[in-house]
Steps between C-alpha positions, in 0.01 A plus 500: 500500500732525792350650809771774517357719232186690451413555135287802459251665270528864571311558824408136507733303718423148401680321776557145403190289538678179409487383863608148538141373506550220254804303401572369152413149607141600552484653151635185343239277660227742397595514131631153424240313299689181430208274584268658248723556200810297562724807500766573754507871438429695818499852632862460600593474133338830430640689795847658504743508790727734686464763771224691329286188467537347848198477724247609234132425570307257274387675187138549443311496169395211280722192508593328172330193650169683469548596133436290191799273410715624218468253212639554153770706318516872515715738292630769743686799374714598794646854504770551756483242777702623799816310404323171442283500807180521297613188307559332835138564590381352174720197572320457836161507324618236257620284791167545680290418191654211299268562202589872474778639281582866449695570183676828574639747254729743680623849395464855618148601582498771232626264226240239587225760509597624160517138369147429623369822345667421166363143509152642548537712184603191313227276634535328832772491770642172621488626856221405735621710789728801517674537841686827506731651763335844447159652437646702211533190280160369617351832388665479159330166434164608648495827306550293179183303587709181512356380831176341615316618817603309816224322683386659825629210711853600389452868541316511830783406743709797390415851629390762249798707387710189449294358219378643168179693539363319186609156627774453238778422740559435865803560727660197660793671685573858581790733554454827686705810448670591821766713668788287637688708756803453719395494862838630614450815286124565500193434712155433370396861575766621256305331206211712371171316433466674161761438234456859369645629827830318455651785298446739791616275787836615634580158651486340148714767323798317339402187685275312260552247216292372209538278194330695219571249226323227692156391379345525835612858534356590163164356608517706814562813302221404259265465795601847622436639147152343491420601857658838533535616143807543273607846616497412863685179427766683301544754778539218749760324290700825464457566870653165588795561271558842656461334841811287421349157444758235410457264203533118519468226238230310675293501818672212672824692485313810618368315803844357582639854479244598757592212727877591465431865589627627164160674476236553762193394300382403158214413268454125444250218496444362847658157450850629435531610859361165607764321292774720656376405844465132416866492414613751760277472807676777687492755220361837618220521241127559544218591273253791487201537269340819374123523477251545218761606245736347242759434777260236627426333166439125512573338163425141431611185330187363345330259266237509222339244272573543131204533272438197284632239737315174499604442860331787670381297802845348560658844461255644760574211731873557456467866600274398792793287622732799479266673737476210739632508857799285402602705196447831677720371782756410237506853362513651852780284638715416197478818295409743790215629283179631628230225506198614306245346734469667845479159673876444437728731696816655338825421667667727747201652671419716193145635480278265302410602145160638607675716761714681250395838362595487133395781258181460301666406171380250241806268485419420135584865417856453619577347160509853346866572567590734212366825675688396808826449329466835328445664845798326656719609212381857522570504870856370448433174675569275199 
């Protein structure tokens, strides 16, 4: 993250801690293990580039060099994938381990989840690992009892709240709900620290935007329904409509509209504002976070091992690699996602994942969208 900006959780000014304490060259020397395994893959291959990545400290956590080698063939069902970036990470693992091959089947997370569930009804799925872009799909598979419990060594590095309470899945990268705002139009003090207060905030009247057809927004509303109840959620949705909120097709466009001054603030996952700033370093956009409510929801991309696989140990080792220092650095610097282990810092001086204040919501429950869609239609949002 450039030094010019201070990304904030509401009332938590997380000034950038990326101080230039360690250059990339130091990281490369630490993580290159060419003498032991013959590979030439290094930390530099996992790390992104650009103004948000410069001068980052060395990531903490467990290095891939300290994990069991990946050896064998794994069938990975990959839902989503951040425009091919997740495939790039798999390619790096295959380069690092010459005896490892991941056969990926790609589709939307929902379609793959349904395919796994249907395969279970008919006998056994061909998938060994399901890697989904959202916890909703993970929950669909877990609720169908189509997963096997993850070993503790895989679960332990990830804080509670970002893994299934029954050990059925674990988050590997996170995305936080946030409030991108235009710094020429608003100051941090104009953004309430409770999302329910937005409908009564004069500075936000006719000044906000959202993307209600977007999956992340529906998960946010679902979290509010679970946390605050359906009636309060419906009232809030109606309140925002009456407050003159503008509708956009997706949250990247919403964040760009904030940067352009078309609107003063919006609802969006945190990384969209980062992507705006990465391409437009002088854009007047900053982030605020609410606290202990749906406005601060942290959803995850995650993985689970499919019941019946004969490669449970390899599958567990694969997931452990996704939680390694190198892979978590990949997610942080190439997708701008939240690392799921506190030892790896997010880009841009954002608060670390354990410093956020998300609501107490079981992420697996976000898969129940029907009541949410009904509320949104009744409120005139959809």
